[in-house]
C-alpha positions in Angstrom: -12.7 100.8 -1.6 -12.8 101.2 -5.6 -11.8 97.9 -7.7 -11.6 97.8 -11.1 -10.1 95.1 -13.8 -7.9 96.1 -16.8 -7.8 93.7 -19.5 -4.8 93.7 -21.3 -5.4 91.0 -23.5 -7.4 87.6 -24.0 -4.9 86.3 -21.3 -4.1 88.8 -19.5 -5.4 91.8 -17.1 -4.5 93.8 -14.4 -6.6 94.2 -11.0 -6.5 97.5 -9.4 -7.3 98.4 -6.2 -7.5 101.8 -4.5 -7.4 101.9 -1.0 -8.3 104.8 1.4 -7.8 105.8 5.0 -11.7 105.4 6.2 -11.2 101.6 4.5 -9.1 100.4 7.4 -8.5 102.9 10.0 -11.3 102.1 12.6 -9.8 98.4 12.4 -6.1 99.7 12.8 -7.0 101.9 15.8 -8.8 99.1 17.4 -5.2 97.2 17.1 -3.4 99.6 18.3 -5.5 100.2 21.7 -5.3 96.7 22.2 -1.6 97.3 22.3 -1.6 100.0 24.4 -3.5 97.2 27.1 -0.7 94.5 26.6 2.2 97.3 25.9 5.2 96.8 29.0 6.9 100.4 28.8 9.5 101.6 31.3 8.4 104.5 33.4 4.4 103.9 32.6 1.8 101.5 34.2 0.6 98.4 32.1 -2.7 99.6 30.2 -1.4 103.7 31.1 1.1 104.2 28.2 0.0 107.0 26.4 -1.6 105.9 22.6 0.4 108.9 21.3 3.7 106.3 21.9 2.0 103.3 21.2 1.3 105.2 17.7 4.7 106.1 17.2 6.3 102.6 17.8 3.5 100.8 15.7 1.2 102.4 13.4 3.1 102.3 10.5 3.1 98.7 10.6 -0.4 97.7 11.9 -1.3 100.3 9.2 0.9 97.5 6.5 -0.3 94.3 8.0 -4.7 95.5 7.8 -3.7 97.1 4.4 -2.7 94.0 3.2 -5.3 91.5 5.0 -7.8 94.1 3.1 -6.3 93.9 -0.3 -5.9 90.2 -0.2 -9.7 89.3 1.4 -11.3 91.9 -1.2 -8.9 91.1 -4.4 -10.0 87.1 -3.3 -13.8 88.3 -3.1 -13.8 90.2 -6.3 -12.3 87.2 -8.1 -14.8 84.7 -7.4 -17.9 87.4 -7.8 -16.5 88.2 -10.9 -15.8 84.2 -11.8 -12.9 85.3 -13.6 -10.5 82.2 -14.4 -6.7 82.0 -13.7 -4.0 80.1 -14.1 -1.3 80.5 -11.4 -2.2 83.5 -8.9 -2.4 87.2 -8.9 1.2 88.7 -9.2 1.5 92.3 -7.2 3.4 94.6 -10.1 6.3 95.7 -8.0 5.0 99.1 -6.6 5.4 97.7 -2.7 8.6 99.4 -2.2 7.1 102.4 -2.9 3.9 102.6 -0.8 3.9 105.3 1.6 1.8 104.2 4.7 0.8 107.1 6.1 -0.7 108.5 2.7 -4.5 109.3 2.5 -4.9 107.1 -0.5 -2.6 103.7 -2.2 -2.8 102.0 -5.3 -2.1 98.1 -5.1 -2.4 96.8 -8.9 -2.0 92.6 -9.9 -1.2 91.1 -12.5 -3.8 88.0 -14.2 -2.7 85.0 -16.4 -6.2 84.0 -17.1 -7.3 80.6 -18.2 -7.9 80.2 -22.2 -11.1 80.1 -24.5 -10.9 76.9 -26.4 -13.3 73.6 -27.1 -12.7 70.2 -27.1 -13.1 67.4 -29.9 -13.1 64.2 -28.4 -12.6 62.8 -32.2 -9.0 63.2 -32.0 -8.6 60.2 -30.1 -9.8 57.5 -32.6 -6.2 56.3 -33.1 -5.7 55.9 -29.3 -5.9 52.5 -28.2 -7.6 50.9 -25.2 -5.9 47.3 -24.3 -7.7 45.2 -22.8 -4.8 42.7 -21.1 -5.8 38.9 -21.6 -4.1 36.2 -19.7 -2.6 32.9 -21.1 -3.2 30.1 -20.1 0.7 29.8 -18.5 -0.7 32.7 -16.2 -3.7 30.8 -15.6 -1.8 27.9 -14.4 0.5 29.3 -12.4 -2.3 31.1 -10.5 -3.8 27.7 -9.9 -0.9 26.6 -8.9 -0.5 29.4 -6.7 -3.5 29.0 -5.0 -3.0 25.3 -4.6 -0.4 25.3 -2.9 -1.4 28.4 -0.8 -4.5 25.8 0.8 -2.3 22.9 0.2 -0.3 21.2 3.4 3.4 21.1 4.6 4.3 17.7 4.8 8.0 17.0 7.0 10.6 15.0 4.7 14.1 14.0 5.6 15.7 14.6 2.4 16.3 17.5 0.2 14.3 17.1 -3.4 13.3 19.9 -6.1 10.6 21.8 -4.9 11.0 20.7 -1.3 11.1 23.9 0.8 14.5 24.2 2.9 14.2 26.2 6.2 17.4 26.7 7.2 20.0 29.3 9.1 22.3 31.2 7.7 25.3 32.5 9.9 28.3 34.0 9.7 29.3 36.5 13.1 32.4 38.0 11.8 30.4 40.1 9.0 26.9 40.3 11.6 24.9 37.2 9.2 22.3 35.8 11.8 18.8 34.6 10.3 16.2 32.4 9.3 14.5 31.9 6.5 13.1 29.3 3.4 14.8 28.8 -0.5 14.4 26.0 -2.5 17.0 23.5 -4.1 16.3 25.0 -7.7 17.7 28.7 -6.6 21.2 27.2 -5.3 23.7 27.6 -8.2 26.9 25.7 -6.5 27.3 22.8 -7.2 28.9 22.1 -4.1 26.4 23.5 -2.4 23.6 21.2 -4.3 25.7 18.1 -3.4 25.8 18.8 0.3 21.6 19.7 0.2 21.4 16.8 -1.6 23.0 14.2 1.0 21.4 16.6 3.6 18.9 16.6 6.6 17.4 18.2 9.5 20.3 19.1 11.6 23.1 19.1 9.2 25.6 21.8 9.2 27.8 22.8 6.4 30.0 26.1 5.1 29.6 27.2 1.7 31.2 30.4 0.0 28.9 33.0 -0.6 30.0 34.0 -4.1 27.7 32.2 -6.4 26.2 30.2 -4.0 22.2 31.0 -5.4 21.5 32.1 -8.8 19.9 35.2 -8.0 21.2 37.9 -5.9 18.0 38.8 -4.2 17.9 35.3 -2.6 20.9 36.1 -0.9 19.1 39.3 0.4 16.9 37.8 1.7 19.0 36.0 4.7 21.4 38.8 5.0 19.6 42.4 4.5 22.6 43.9 2.3 22.5 45.6 -0.8 24.3 44.5 -3.8 27.5 46.1 -2.9 27.6 44.7 0.4 27.3 41.3 -0.9 29.8 41.8 -2.8 32.1 43.5 -0.8 31.7 40.0 1.5 31.9 37.4 -1.4 34.8 35.5 -0.2 33.7 34.7 2.7 31.7 31.8 3.6 29.1 31.1 5.5 27.6 28.5 7.7 24.2 27.1 6.9 21.8 25.1 9.2 19.2 22.6 8.2 16.4 23.0 10.3 13.4 21.5 8.6 12.8 20.4 5.1 9.0 20.5 3.9 6.7 19.1 0.8 3.8 21.7 0.2 1.7 19.3 -1.3 -1.0 20.9 -3.3 -4.7 20.7 -2.3 -7.1 19.3 -4.0 -9.3 20.2 -6.5 -12.5 20.0 -5.0 -15.4 21.4 -4.1 -13.7 22.4 -0.3 -11.3 24.7 -1.7 -13.6 25.9 -4.4 -15.7 27.4 -1.4 -12.8 28.5 0.1 -11.1 30.6 -2.7 -14.6 32.1 -4.2 -18.4 32.4 -2.8 -19.9 29.2 -1.7 -21.2 27.5 -5.1 -20.5 29.7 -7.7 -17.4 27.2 -8.6 -18.0 23.9 -9.4 -15.2 23.1 -11.7 -11.9 23.5 -12.8 -13.2 25.0 -15.3 -15.0 27.3 -13.3 -11.9 27.7 -10.9 -9.9 29.0 -13.8 -12.5 31.1 -15.6 -12.3 33.2 -12.3 -8.8 33.6 -12.5 -8.9 34.8 -16.0 -11.0 37.1 -14.9 -9.6 37.7 -11.4 -6.0 38.7 -13.6 -8.0 40.8 -15.8 -9.0 42.9 -13.2 -5.4 42.9 -11.8 -4.4 44.4 -14.9 -6.6 46.8 -15.5 -4.9 49.6 -13.7 -1.5 49.0 -16.2 -4.0 49.1 -19.2 -6.0 52.6 -18.0 -2.6 53.9 -16.8 -1.3 53.7 -20.6 -4.7 54.8 -21.7 -4.7 58.1 -19.3 -1.0 58.5 -20.3 -2.1 58.2 -24.9 -4.9 60.2 -24.1 -2.9 63.2 -22.6 -0.2 62.9 -24.8 -2.9 62.7 -28.2 -5.5 65.5 -26.6 -2.8 68.0 -26.1 -1.5 67.9 -29.1 -5.0 68.2 -31.0 -6.4 70.9 -28.8 -4.8 74.2 -29.8 -4.9 76.6 -27.3 -2.3 79.5 -26.6 -1.2 80.3 -23.2 -0.2 83.4 -20.8 3.5 82.3 -21.1 5.3 85.6 -20.0 2.9 85.7 -16.9 3.4 82.0 -16.0 6.9 82.3 -16.6 7.1 85.0 -13.8 4.6 83.3 -11.7 7.5 80.1 -11.8 10.1 82.4 -11.4 8.4 83.9 -7.8 6.1 82.1 -6.4 8.1 79.4 -5.1 10.1 79.8 -1.4 13.1 80.9 -3.2 12.9 83.2 -6.5 14.2 81.3 -10.0 16.4 83.0 -12.0 14.8 83.4 -15.6 16.7 80.8 -16.7 15.8 77.9 -14.6 11.8 79.9 -15.1 12.1 79.2 -18.4 13.1 75.8 -18.2 10.3 74.6 -15.5 7.7 76.2 -17.8 9.0 74.3 -20.3 8.8 71.1 -18.4 5.8 71.9 -16.9 3.6 73.3 -20.1 2.3 70.0 -21.2 0.9 69.2 -17.4 -0.5 72.7 -17.8 -2.7 72.1 -20.8 -3.9 68.6 -19.9 -5.4 70.0 -16.2 -6.8 72.6 -18.1 -8.5 70.2 -20.9 -9.3 67.9 -18.1 -11.0 70.7 -15.6 -13.1 71.8 -18.8 -14.0 68.1 -19.2 -15.3 68.1 -15.5 -16.6 71.3 -15.4 -18.9 70.3 -18.5 -19.6 66.8 -17.6 -20.6 67.2 -14.0 -17.5 64.9 -13.4 -17.1 66.5 -9.9 -17.7 64.5 -6.6 -19.0 65.2 -3.6 -18.6 64.8 0.1 -20.6 61.7 0.7 -19.1 60.3 -2.9 -15.4 61.0 -1.2 -16.5 59.0 1.4 -17.8 56.0 0.2 -15.1 56.1 -2.1 -12.3 55.7 0.6 -14.6 53.5 2.3 -14.2 51.1 -0.4 -10.0 51.7 -0.7 -10.0 50.6 3.8 -12.4 47.5 2.7 -10.2 46.3 0.2 -6.9 47.2 2.5 -8.7 45.0 5.1 -10.1 41.9 3.4 -6.1 41.8 1.8 -4.5 41.6 5.3 -7.4 38.8 5.9 -9.2 41.2 8.6 -13.0 41.1 9.5 -15.1 43.9 8.2 -16.5 46.3 11.3 -18.5 49.1 10.1 -17.7 51.1 13.0 -13.8 50.8 12.7 -13.9 51.3 8.8 -16.1 54.7 9.6 -13.4 55.8 11.9 -10.7 55.0 9.9 -12.3 57.1 6.9 -12.4 59.4 9.4 -9.3 59.9 10.1 -8.0 60.0 6.7 -10.4 62.3 5.7 -8.4 64.8 7.7 -5.3 64.5 6.6 -4.8 66.6 3.2 -2.0 65.2 2.0 -4.6 61.7 2.3 -7.7 63.5 0.9 -5.8 65.0 -2.2 -4.2 61.7 -3.0 -7.8 59.7 -2.5 -9.2 62.5 -4.5 -6.9 62.8 -7.4 -7.9 58.7 -7.8 -11.8 59.3 -7.4 -11.2 62.0 -10.0 -8.8 59.7 -12.5 -11.6 56.8 -12.3 -14.5 58.9 -13.3 -12.1 60.3 -16.3 -10.9 56.7 -17.5 -15.2 55.7 -17.5 -15.7 59.0 -19.3 -13.2 58.5 -21.8 -14.0 54.9 -22.2 -18.1 56.1 -22.8 -18.0 58.7 -24.9 -14.3 58.7 -26.7 -14.2 56.9 -29.8 -11.0 54.6 -29.1 -9.8 51.6 -30.5 -10.0 48.2 -28.3 -7.7 45.8 -29.0 -6.9 42.6 -26.6 -3.6 41.7 -26.4 -1.7 39.2 -23.7 0.5 40.7 -21.4 3.9 40.2 -22.7 2.5 42.2 -25.9 1.0 44.8 -24.0 4.9 45.4 -21.9 6.2 45.4 -25.1 3.7 48.1 -26.4 3.1 49.9 -23.2 7.7 49.6 -22.6 9.0 49.0 -25.7 10.1 45.6 -23.9 10.1 42.0 -24.4 
């Protein structure tokens, strides 16, 4: 066997593989002999079929199969050995249909799209802004109220008032509604319903039109599980409401008992300390949004400012023919246009990862997966059991899709850290509304 590479230009090359009969004959003979042992052909006992008959039936197919395996394995080995950096994967030249599988020598050619050589200058990112989102006083107060209510207590009341939680059963058998849920008086829009509720006590039953009952359609969805179209369809119907409970949620007192429930014992001693912790917590909640915008802005800028050519003709051909179903030439060109920025950024990101040793070890991936599992367990109030965490991580990392997702997450965090440390980014502190307007153009 002979393998050689011909450079067409800086972005394209051809690999030629020349195969001789001696490279595959012994393997073909072995396969055919196995066929002979297992073949069931009328007129012959199993295992006694003449080899000539087996060859006549299977020789060409076995040669094709073994040669293709041999070519594929050696092509991959050659690319690794020569450290050829590819875009896409090798594309066979259109000569397979002309091959004579009985020939003593066969030649296979593969077109390669080569990764371009380029330099990265992080100074092009000096106009990119890293937004650090600050919660305003209103957000902090709302979160404080939420925590106090969460750790507060429910007190049964006889009459409905604003802010009280009303637990009620909503029924209409004709349109298949039968559900118990809770709402507040402030969510109700219908004046008739408001008057009924204010006069109501536990056990009260009244009927009201569905249309215009609540200020938001999402409230009605909670009691029906219907979408907007279905709600519009049934809007003229009446619904029966039975009051099951009326409760006032009394917020927890701002005292040491509450502080120690919320945070590590003794770490919060005053309301000011608590608000400081809430501020930090909200800032951490905002970080993923801030980081996502940062990565979006960096990728746009660095792709625009880092100039290099791609093997466009090769990539269009590869896109056209590499999927389950071949695309038309026009479809391949359109797909290349949609993919080009992504291809360019992946090349830039790959170069940064390689040059700055940002790749991860399997141990890092395991530890990162553990953090994700533990975080989710805490979120659902589960206690952290080391053996259970290890078992879940092992299960996750046997799933290719999950492993890929977590790997991309880990690399994403490494890239963010790299840009924050190495790139000359502008920094700007903004409140959440200003960030949303900047990121999405919405006030």
